[in-house]
N, C-alpha and C positions, 0 to 999 in steps of 0.2 A: 504493500499499499504506500503510494507516494505522499508527500507532504500535503498536497492539495486535498486529496481524498480523506486524509486523517483529520485535517482541520474541518472539512465539511461535515464529517460525521460527528466530531466533537461538538460543533455548533448545534446540530440537530438534536444530539442527545441532551445537551444542557437545556435547550429550549423545552424539550419533552419533559424532562424531570421537574422543570420549574412551572409546568402547565401553561406554557406560553401559547397563545393562540396564533401569534405571527412573529416572523424574524425580518427585520428591515436592515438592508445594506444601504447606507446613506452616503452618497458621495460628498466629499468636502474638498477643499482646495489642496490640503496637504495629505490627506489620508482618507480612509473609509470608516464610518462609525457603524458598528453593529448594535442594534437595539432589539429588545424583546418586548412584545406587548403582553402584559400579564394583568388580568383583571381590569382591562380597559385602559391601563396606564402603560406608557413606554418607559423602559429602563435601559441605561447603557450597559452593554455587555462587555465590549472590548473595542479597540480600534485596530486596523490592520493597514498595512501599506497598500496604496491603490492598485498597484500592479498584481499584488498577490490576491487581493479581493477579486479583482476582475477574472483571475483564473479560477477562483472558486465559483463565481457566477457563471462562467463558461462551462464549468464542470456540471453544474445542475442543469443548465440549458441543454447541453449535449444529451444528458441522460433522459431529458423530457422530449427530446426530439425537436427542439426549438432551433431557430437559426442563430448560431453563435457569431456569425460574421456580420449580422445586422444589428447595430446599436443605435440606429436613427429613428426607429419607430417602436411604439409599445408592442409587446408580445405578451402572450399567456400561454401556460402549459401546465401539465400535471404529471405526477409521479407517485407510485406506490412503493413504500419502503417498509422495512421492519426496524423498529427501534426498541431495544430491550425486549425482544420476543413479541412485541405487539405490532400489528398492522397499522400504519399511519398513511393517510393520503395526503400528499403535498400538492398545493396549487401555487404556481408561480406567476408573478406579474412584474414586467419591466417597464421602466419609463426613461426616455432619454432626458438628461439634465445638462445643466451648464458645464459640470465638471466630468461626469462619467455617467454610466448607466446605473440607475437606481433599481433595486431588486427587492421584492417582498415575497416571503414564503408563508402561506397559510397552513398551518398544521391541523389536520382533521383526523384524530384517532378513530379507528374503526370498530373498537371494541364496543359491543352492545350489552354492557353489564350493569347499566343503571337501572335500579328498581324504583317503583313508584315512591316507596318510603325515603328514598335517597333525594327526592327532588326538592323537598322544602322541609324546614323545621316546623311548619304548621301543618299538622295532620288533617285538619278540617278541610284545608284547601285541596289536598291530594285526594281525599275522600270524595269530595265534590267532582273532581276530574274524572274519577272512575265511574261515576254515575252515567257520564256520557256514553260509555260503552254499552249501556242497556238499550240504547236507541237503535232503531232499525234504518232510520233515514234522517237526513238533515245535514246542514253545513255547520261545521265547528271550526272557527278561526282562532289562530294563535297569533298575537300581535306584540309588537315591541321593536326597538331599535336593533341594528346589527349587533350581534354578540350578547344578546339578552337571554339566550338559551332556548329559543322557540323550537329549534329543530330537535334538541335533546328531549324536551318535554313531549313533543309530538311523537317521536320515534319510541319513547318509553311507554307512552299510552297505547301506541299500536302494538308493541310487544306484549303488553298486558292483554290486549284483545286477542292476539294470536294464542296465547297461553290459556286464556280463560274459555274462549269459545271456539278455538281453532278456525278463526275467520280467515277467509281468503282475501288478502290485502294486496292491492295492485297500486303501484306508485308511478307518477309521471313527473319527472324532475329535470332540472336544467341548471347544474349537473346533478347527478346522484350524490347526496351528501355522505351518507353512511351505507356501505355495502353490506347486505345480509342475505342469507338464504331463506329466511323466514318469509319474505315478501317476494312478490314479483315486481321487479324494478325495471322501469323503462326510462331511457334518457332521450330528451328531445334532441334531434339532429336535423338542423335545417338543410344541410347539404344532401342528406338522404330523404329530404321531404317529409320527415317525420316531425311535424309541428305539434303544438299543444292540441289543435283541433283534431288532427288525424290521430294522434295518440289517444285522445279521449274516446273518439268513436270505436277504436280498436278495443279499449278497455271494456266498454260497455257490452261487447260481444263475448267477453271472456269470463262471465259469471262471477263478478267480484262481490264481496260483502261490504268492504270498505275501500274507497278510492282516496288516495293521497295525491293532491296537486301541490308540488313543492312550494311555489310562492305565487301569490297574486300580484303581479307587477303592473298589469295595464288592463284595459277594458276586455281584451280577448280572454286572458286567464280568468278575470272575474266572472265573465259570462259563462265560461266552461265549468267553473266550480259550482255556480248556481244551477246551471243545467244538469250537472251530474247529480246533485241533491234533489232536483225535481223528478229524476228518474227512479226515485225510491231507494237511493243508496246513501250510506253514511259517508260523508266527505270531510276530510281534514285538509286544511291548507294554512299558510302563514301570510301575513301581510305586515307591512311597515306602518305603524301607527303608535302614538304616544300612550293611548289608553283605550278602554272599550268604546267610549262615546266617539273618540276620534276615528276609530276603526269603521264604525257605521257612517260617519261623514265621509270617510275616504271612499267606501263602497258607493255611496250616493254620487260622489264626484266622478266616479268611474262609470256612471250610467245605469247602475242597477236601481230598479224601482223598489219603492217601499213595499208595494204588494208582494213582489217576488221574495224580498228578504223576509217578510212576515211568514210567507209559505215555507222558507227553507232554513233560515238561520236559527239554530238551536242554542248557540252560545258563542260568546267571545271571551277568550282567555288572554288578557294582557299581562305581561309579565316583565320583571326585572331580576337581575342578579345583584345581590348585595353581599359585601364582605362581612363576615361575622368573626368574632374573636374566639380563639381556642389556644391552647398552650402549644408552644413549639415542640414538635415531635422529635424524638431521637433521629438524627440523620439530616434534619433540615439545616442544621448549622453549616454543613459543608458547602451548601449553596452560596453562602456569603462571599466565598472566595470569587465567585463568578460575578454576582450582582450584589453589591454592598447595600443598596438603598431599598431593596424589596422588603416591605413590611410584612415579614413572616407570620407575625401574630394574627394578621388579618387575611391570610392567603386562602383560607377556606371560604367558599362561596356557597350561597344558597339562593333558591328562587322564591320570589313572593308573587302571588297570583291575584289578579283582579278578575273574578268570574262573573260575567254578565249573562244572565239566563233567566228563564221564567217570566214573571210579571214585570220586574225591572227592565228586561229586554223588550217585552211588549210595549211598555210606556215609551221606551226610547225610539221605537219604530213608528210611533204615532206621528202623524203630520203636525198635529198641534204642538206647539212649544211649551210643554209643561215639565215641571220637575219629576223625574222618575222616582218610583219607590226606592227606598234605601237599599244599598248593596255594599259589601265590604270592598273598599277600593285599595289601590296600591299604597296610598299614604296611611291608610289605617293599619295595614299589615307592618309598614315600616315603624309606625309609632309603637305597635305592639312589640316589635323586635327591640326597639329602644327601651321600652319599659322592663322587658324581661332580661335586659343586660347583654343581649347578643351584639348590640351596636353601641359604641362609645358615644357619649353625649357631646363630646367636643369634635366629632367627625362631622364634616359637611354633609348635606343631604345627598345620598347616593343614587336617588331615583333619576336624577338628571331631568326632572320636570319641575316647573314652577307651580306655586299653589293656585294660581289662577285657572289652571286647567281643571281643577275640581270644583270650582265655584258655580 
């Protein structure tokens, strides 16, 4: 193994051990800064000479089948690797910059070992999530910003459906987030004319119990998700929105009618990940030699859920602008976590949303 391969693997392993979601190669005038994104924050890992860093980037690009000679335009690629005996899917993105090529690696561990009880410290929320599996049809949406854990929650709930009811689950994704043999997974491929619409029509002929549409990004995918639930199937999907109320507003902006949403939408699950305090475990301390500023006491994360369903959801879908019936919101769970001592009082609000959203 040459020095470039060795350093590449060392960076990947360190990022994996520290639960980093991304590795950033940041070009600077004199060198290249390597950063890790952990719990939505960037931390310095190391600096490397520019020429050496460019060789590492070329090494990754070559393995992913990207064009190592073209540094003038953005590129993307993907690669599956094993780190500490676990399968990890890597996604690569490059950008031409003033000094050199910027490179970002997204790490997507493929292990599907998250249990429902692991999702949150609030068991009442996870119990409510499980009740959705008793439905035979309808649209269930998971909302939140990038990195809020939507995909993990959705896959964990789908795994529970597979184990409990042996449901036939078919997914349509762009791209596939987590590879598993428990579901039938289909990836959108525009070059092969496998669009969302074509894939959806094929899925309906395949006798599914649950359909998962990876993400509602535009009017087409929103229409497909609603159509799928109108055919008598239980449909899961994700959407970018700050909370449950804004999820409904987003669907309306995408051209969905209130009538169709009343007929199909069974629940909106808005979520965030928050840092909670726990003792430093044996073995954590050695990571400090890599990243000295990571707050290890807060490195454990848990989800909080805002679940809009039933009568509050019905109220929200009415055309009249009236206050919906009360339901437990993100800020309520956050305050509960604060009261129980899971979150320090002197920490800034981790939800990333201002209070006026809930007014």
